[in-house]
N, C-alpha and C positions, 0 to 999 in steps of 0.2 A: 066514166071519163073515156075519151078517145085515146087509143094507144096504137103506135105503129110497131109492128114486129118484123124484124129483118131476119131472114134465113140466110146463113152464110155457109160456104163450103170451101174446102181445099181438096183438089183432086190429084195432087202430086206432092210428094215430100220436097221436091225441088222448089215449090212455091213458098215454103216456110222461110220467112226472113227473120234474122236475129234482131234482138233489141239493140239500141244504140250503145249499150255498155253493160258490163256485168254488175250485179248487185252484191256488195260485200256481205258475206255471212248468209247468203241464201242457200237453203238446203230443201230439197223436195223429197218427202218420204211417202211411200205407199203405206196405207194403214193395213197392216197385217198382224194379227187376224183382224177381220172386219169388226167395226165397232159402231153399231147402229146409233148409239147415243151420241157419238161424235158427229155422224152425218146430220142428225137432227139439230144438234147444237149449232153447227156451222150454218146449216140452212136457215135457221131462225136468226142467228146473229148477223150473218152477211146479208141475208135477204130482207131483213127488217126495213131497211131504207129504200128498198127497190120493189116493194109490193110482191115479194115471193110469197104467195098465199096457197098455191095448189096443194102443197103437202102439209100444211098446218094441221088439218084434221086427221092425218094418218095416225092410227093406233100403233102401239109398240110393235105388234106383230108385222104390220106392213113395213115399218122401218127395218125390222130384222130381215124380212124376206128381200127387201131391196138391197140392203148393205151386204148381205151374204150371198147374193146372186153371183155365180162365178163370172158372169159377163159385166159386172159392175166393179170398177177399180176406183178407190177413193185415195186421194193424195192430200197431204198437208204441206203448205209452204211454211218453212221455219226461217226466221231471220235472227241470227245471233241468239239462237235457242228459244225464241218466242214464237208462238203460233201467229202467222201473218194472214193465212187464207187457206182455202181449200178448193178442190175440184173433184168432180166425179166424171169418169169416162165410162160410157156404156157401149159395149161391143154389140152391134146389131147384125141383122142378116145381110148377106151380100157384100160383106167387107166394109160396111159403114161403121165408123166409130163416132158416137156423139159426145161432144163436150157437154154433158147434161147440165152441169152447174160449174161455175167458175166465179170466184170473187175473193176479195180481201176484206179483212177486218178494218173497221174505220181508221184506226191509228196508223195503218200502213199504206193508205191511199195517197197517191201523188209523189211517191218516192222512186218510181221506176220499177218497183217490184212486180207489178201486174204484167208488164211486157216480158220480163225475164221468166216469170212463172208460167205465163201463157206459152212462151216459146218451148219451155221444158215439157209442158203438158201435151202440146201438139206433137212434139217429137216422140213422146211416150205412146201417143195414139198411133202413130205410124209404126212404132215398135210392136204394137199389138196385132200387126198384120192388116192394118187398114188399107183399103183401096180409095177411101174417101173419108175425110174428117169434116164433120159439120157441127153447127150450133145455131142457136138463135138468140137474139138479144132484142131489146125493145126500148122504146122511148122513155120508159120508166127507170131503166138502168142508169148507171153513172154516165155522165156526159162523155167520158173518155172511152166507154166500152166499145162502141161501134168503130170509132177511129182506131182504137187499139187493135181490134180484130183485123181490120183492113190493113193496117201497117204490118202485121205479121204475115199477110199473104192470103187471107180469106177473101172471097168474092161473094157478092149477093147473088142468090138464085131465086129468091121470092121475097116480096114485101106484101104484108097483109095489114089492113086497118081493121081494128076491132074495138069493142067497148068492154070495159071492165068496171066493176064496182070499186068505188074508192075505199 
């Protein structure tokens, strides 16, 4: 099937725009110590609806190497004590920080949590010393993904059309 991939970036923390309002009970926690099983579980659960398949064949050792890499920071969004979503920030060369993965569990979509969680994650990316924060999303992601990223202040720097297996 044909998929559009949008590459987005933010080149200054001044571009980060807050969500329309706070989310009651939202808490963002960094996963310390790293927990590869948590990364795998969230990747599978969040990504199941959006064709996140690249990491599905990863063996335990590869998950462990990724999650414990000092340049990878995993966060969990909690809402009133319940896990609501997760994100992975990957510190790259030359001051780039990638929002490698970001998403909510199905029961938390459509409640404004994504905007507040994304705002927090991008703020934390800048706090890691970023000179540029970037991510990519695609036409298989939730319909609110691209508008949500743009609303927080990201801009498109590349669009790619590709084919993926269903």
